[in-house]
Residue frames as qw, qx, qy, qz and C-alpha x, y, z in Angstrom:
[[0.704, -0.656, -0.074, -0.260, 8.38, -12.17, 0.26],
 [0.083, 0.658, -0.676, 0.322, 11.15, -12.27, 2.74],
 [0.936, -0.254, -0.209, -0.126, 11.86, -15.69, 4.33],
 [0.212, -0.728, 0.627, -0.182, 14.44, -16.88, 6.88],
 [0.932, 0.098, -0.345, -0.046, 16.23, -20.20, 6.62],
 [0.561, -0.697, 0.446, -0.011, 18.72, -21.99, 8.89],
 [0.715, 0.501, -0.483, 0.078, 21.98, -23.47, 7.59],
 [0.481, 0.194, -0.722, 0.458, 23.58, -25.92, 10.04],
 [0.444, -0.487, -0.678, 0.325, 23.04, -25.33, 13.74],
 [0.265, -0.674, -0.301, 0.620, 23.54, -21.60, 14.12],
 [0.128, -0.183, 0.341, 0.913, 23.66, -19.75, 10.85],
 [0.347, 0.664, 0.638, -0.181, 20.47, -18.12, 9.68],
 [0.195, -0.040, 0.433, 0.879, 19.88, -16.20, 6.39],
 [0.321, 0.656, 0.514, -0.450, 17.07, -13.91, 5.41],
 [0.076, -0.232, 0.541, 0.805, 16.32, -13.23, 1.73],
 [0.589, 0.264, -0.128, -0.753, 13.71, -13.23, -1.00],
 [0.751, 0.046, 0.639, -0.162, 11.85, -16.56, -1.42],
 [0.211, 0.407, -0.684, -0.567, 12.84, -18.40, -4.63],
 [0.699, 0.015, -0.566, -0.437, 11.34, -21.87, -4.44],
 [0.706, -0.376, 0.485, -0.354, 10.25, -24.74, -2.16],
 [0.278, 0.373, -0.871, -0.158, 11.88, -28.14, -2.56],
 [0.755, -0.192, -0.506, -0.369, 10.15, -31.50, -2.17],
 [0.637, -0.093, -0.655, 0.396, 12.16, -32.43, 0.88],
 [0.387, -0.803, -0.423, 0.164, 10.83, -29.43, 2.89],
 [0.459, -0.354, 0.049, 0.813, 13.76, -27.10, 2.37],
 [0.343, 0.890, 0.297, -0.044, 13.39, -23.70, 0.67],
 [0.609, 0.152, 0.133, 0.767, 15.67, -21.49, -1.36],
 [0.048, -0.931, -0.225, 0.284, 16.17, -17.76, -0.78],
 [0.598, 0.548, 0.084, 0.578, 17.99, -15.18, -2.86],
 [0.360, -0.831, -0.034, 0.423, 20.42, -12.66, -1.33],
 [0.001, 0.683, -0.444, -0.580, 21.84, -10.43, -4.03],
 [0.627, 0.442, -0.508, -0.390, 23.03, -12.72, -6.78],
 [0.111, 0.243, -0.948, 0.170, 23.48, -15.78, -4.52],
 [0.760, -0.270, -0.280, -0.520, 20.87, -18.45, -3.75],
 [0.071, -0.330, 0.849, -0.406, 20.97, -20.30, -0.42],
 [0.709, -0.194, -0.558, -0.385, 19.00, -23.50, 0.49],
 [0.110, 0.170, -0.805, 0.558, 18.06, -24.57, 3.99],
 [0.200, -0.487, -0.845, 0.097, 15.34, -25.37, 6.48],
 [0.129, -0.644, -0.198, -0.728, 12.69, -22.67, 6.91],
 [0.057, 0.023, -0.625, 0.778, 12.34, -20.97, 10.29],
 [0.255, -0.552, -0.756, -0.243, 8.83, -21.64, 11.64],
 [0.161, -0.467, 0.126, -0.860, 6.96, -18.69, 13.13],
 [0.285, -0.276, -0.847, 0.353, 5.67, -19.29, 16.65],
 [0.250, -0.750, -0.445, -0.421, 2.43, -17.91, 18.01],
 [0.122, 0.429, -0.418, 0.792, 2.84, -15.26, 20.64]]
């Protein structure tokens, strides 16, 4: 499943969901790299 995370204040990364961490962050895979950050929350339209 594709997920989007935010790194810092303005960098967002979209990749395949890897795992959820106990502190609320998630990890996503882009190619052979794994990034960890805060998940972007979907808002209702």
